[in-house]
C-alpha positions, 0 to 999 in steps of 0.5 A, spaced: 285 529 654 279 526 652 276 529 645 269 528 643 267 530 636 260 533 635 262 533 627 265 529 623 267 534 618 273 536 621 275 530 624 280 528 619 284 535 621 283 534 628 286 527 628 292 529 623 294 535 627 294 531 633 298 525 630 304 530 628 304 532 636 304 525 638 310 524 633 314 528 637 316 523 643 318 529 648 311 532 648 308 525 650 302 525 647 298 519 644 292 519 639 287 513 640 281 513 636 275 510 640 270 507 636 263 504 639 264 496 640 259 494 634 264 498 630 270 495 633 268 488 631 266 490 624 273 493 623 277 487 626 273 483 621 274 487 615 281 488 617 282 481 617 279 479 611 284 485 608 289 482 611 288 475 608 286 477 602 293 481 601 297 474 604 293 470 598 295 475 593 302 475 595 302 468 595 299 467 588 304 473 585 310 469 588 308 462 585 307 466 578 314 469 579 317 463 579 315 460 572 
């Protein structure tokens, strides 16, 4: 089933409901969000930046806890 949401007001409610169904492996559902290509690329860059910052913060904290 492919669903296109016209209004984003109920988006989270609908996606969360579907995720609950997808969590039950017996039902055979999967939930994938489709984003336009420019948004996918921007999200990918932001996620990489976020992951790099987390790794950097963890490395700094490890050095501080050693002292």
